[in-house]
Each structure stands twice: as C-alpha cells, then as structure tokens.
N, C-alpha and C positions, 0 to 999 in steps of 0.2 A: 622862469621856466627851465633855464639850463640847470640850476642846482637841483630842482625837483626831479627832472628826468634822470639825472645822474644818481639820485638817491634810490629811485625805483629800480634802476638797473643793478645797483648793488644788492637789493633785497632778493632778486630772483635766484641767484645761486644758493642762498640760504634755504629757500623753500624746496628747491630741487634736491638738496642734500638730505632733507628730512624724509623724502619719499621712499628711498630704499629701506630706511629704518622702519617706516610704517608698514611696508609690505612684509618685511621680515617678521615683525611682531604679529601681524595677522596670520602669516603662514605658520608661525609657531603655535598659536593657540588653536589652529584648525588642523593640526597634524595627527589627530586621533580619529581612527576609522573603526567602525564596528560592523560586524556581519552576523546574520542569524538566519535560520531556516525560515523561509516565508510561510510555509504551510507544513503542518504536522498532523497526522491522523493516528488516533489511538482508540482503545476500547474501554468500556466501562469496567471498573474494578481492577484494571491493570495499571502498571506504572508507565511513565513516559519521561524522556529527557528532552528538555528544551535547550538546544545548543546555541551558544553565542561566543564569538571570538572578537578580539580587538587588537589593533596595532597602534603603537604609540612611539613617537620619536624620543620620548623621555624614559628613563629607567623606572621600573616599577618600585615604588616605595610604600611605606605604611600609610601614606596619604591616599592611596588608590581606593576608590569606592565603586561599588557595583550595586545597582538597584534594579529590581524587577517589579513591574506593575501589571495589573490585569484589568481589562475592561470587558464586561459580559457581552455576549453576542447580541443580547436584546438592548444594549446601550446602558448608559449610566456613567458615573464618575469613575476615575481610576482608583484602583485599590492596590496599595503597596503590599507585596507578599514576600519580599526578600530584600535584605540589605547585607552588604559585605564591606568590612574595613578591618583588615588584619585577622578577622574571624567572621564566621557566618552567623547571621541573625535572621532566621526565618520568622515569619509573622506568627504571633501567638493569639491571633483572634480571627474571626471570620470563618468562612467555609474552608480555607486553606490551612487552618491551624493543625499542626502536627503532620502535615502531608508534604511539605516542601523541604528539600534538603540540598546541600551544596554538592555539585557534581563537576566543578571546574578546577582549574589550576592556574593561578595568576602568573606563575613562572613561565607557563606555556601560553600565556595570553588567552586562557580559556575561562569564560565567565558563565558556564552552563549551570543549570539547576535541574533537579528531578522532582516530579510530582507523583505521589503514590495514590492508589485507590481512587482512580478517576471516576467522576460522575458526569451526568449530562449537564449539570450546572457549570462545569468547567469549560464549556464551549465559549470561545471568545478570543480576544487579541491580547497577547503578552508582549511587553516592551522591555528591552534591555538597555540600560544606561550605564556608561562607564565614565569615570573622571579620574585622570591621572595627572595632577597638577605638575607643571603648568598647562598640560593639555587637558582642557575641560570642555571645549566646544566640539561637537561632532554630530553626525547623523544619528537618528534613533530608529533602529530597525524594529519591525513588528513581526510577530509570529502568530499566524492564525491556527488555533488548535481546534480540531474537529473530533469530538468524542461520540462514538456510536456503540450500539450493542454488537457484540461479536456475532457474526453471521448475518446481521442486517445489512452489511455493506456488500454482500455477495451480489454481483450483477453479471448477467450473461452478456458477453460481447457478441458482436455480429458474427465473428468467426466461430465462436462456440455454439451459437444458435444454429448456424448453417450446418455445422458438423452433426448436431443432434438431428436435424431434419433429414440429413442424408443417411445417417447411420441407422436411425430407428426403423424406417421402412425396410431397409436391407436386412436388418436383423429379424424382422417379422417374417419376411419372405423365406429366409434361410431356415427359420424354425419350422415353418409350415412344410417346407420340402423335406426336412429331416423326419418330421412326424409321418408324412405320407410314405416316404421310403421305408420307415420302420414298420408301418402297417403292412406294406407289400411283402417285405421279407418275412414278417411274422406269419402272414397267411401262407407264404410259400412253404415255410417249415412245417406248419400244421398240415397242409395238404400232402406234403411228402410223407409225413408220419402216418397219416390216415390211409393214403391210397397205396403206398408201396410196401409197407410192412405187413406181414402176415404171421400169424402165430404158427408155431411148428405143429400144433395140434389141429388147427383148423384146416379143413379141406374144402375148397370152394367147389360148389356144384355147377357154377356158371362157367361157361367157356372162357378161356383166357383171352383177354382183349389186348389193347395196346399196352406196351411196356411203360416203365416209369419214365424213361427218356422222352417217349412220345407224349405222355401226359404232362410232363414239365414244359415241353415246348408249346403244347396247346394252351396251357395256363398262361404262359408269358404272352402269347399272342392275344389272348382274351384281355389281359391287363392293359396291353398297349391300345387295343381297340376301345376299351372302356375309358382310358385317359383322353383319347382323341375325340370321342363322341360325347363325352359327359358334358352336361350343361355347366356354364361358367356362372 
C-alpha cells in the first residue's frame, strides 16, 4: 500500500501542470469575436449594407476566411451567398446572383457586404462567419433583414395621431371664422358703396335722413344682433 500511495502522489503534480496549458489552448482558439447588426430595414429596389465586425488576437493573414449565408424568412436550408479569402467571391447562382458585393476591409476588421436591388424574397436571416487561424471558434451573429415597399412602412405614432386630432378641428374652426368675417366685411363695403355714394348728377327728392356714420353704426348693431340670436 505504501509504494502505491507514493506513486499516486507523484502523479498529481503532473496533471495539475497540464491544466494551465489546456486553459491557454482553449482561450486561444476562442479569442475570435464577431458583431453584426441584429436587425436591418430596407426597401424594395434599393441597396442595403449588412455590417459585420470581428476581433481576433491573431494578425490577419491570407488564411482569413469570411462567409455569409442566408436563410429565408419562411424557413429552409442555409444558402451560401458570399465567400472571402484574399479576394471576394460572391455567389454566381440563385436569387442573389450578381447582387452581392464586398463592402468590408479586413485590415479594419470589417467583414461587411452589400446587396443591390432588394426584393421581398430577400426577407430572412443573414449569418456572418469569420475564421482567422488559429482563431477559428467564435459566436455566429445573425442579422434579420426586413424588406418592404417604400411608403408601406409609414405608421402613425400616438403623438402624431393626437396632433392631427387636435389640429384638424382647430383649423376647421379658424377657417369658418375667417369666411364669416370675410362675408361681413364684404357686406359692409357693398353697403357703404350703395348707401353713401351719390352721383353728382343725381338729386334726391327724398328728405335727407341719417348720415353714413349713423347707417354704419346701425348696420354693425344689426350684425351683432344677428350673430347672437341666430340658430346654431
């Protein structure tokens, strides 16, 4: 029993020495981190840029690879649409053919792409994958692209709706008041022209009654009486 226990004690330091090396190796292969926009909105017929950034503890070399995949909103298998390794290789088949282009810069850790002439079939999830050996394991961020017709996404907020409900009745009331005042002043001008002006040739046979000032005052009183007593 004595020699056996001694042998086991001598083996424990060796296993403990391997643990830091194992943690260092795991930390090294998982030191690659990727970020992307979680949601992007765009319009039919217009271009869009899907942004993706990565951070790696290793320097960027010609071994760096970037891959973009697409899964339709209705579901289905992943579709490769873009590959990069020292040069850009957009897909040459499928619905994305001729519409995907490189919009990144590996020197700036930018792995973005651009898609032109969007359609409603482009609604779905895009995934960005980066490998920079020896950093190859990382998270895979996803970007949900929502494509709509321009103008279809216009929605009234509660504040906007409240503003319309308050402004519209006020505008109607102001317009009616202006029309009513315009009619009153127009009537006043016509009455002044008819009642006060006399031709130099005409001679009135009727006795002169109230002057223009008195007639204007009487007319204003009548207007006020009409406004107060008129039915609503």
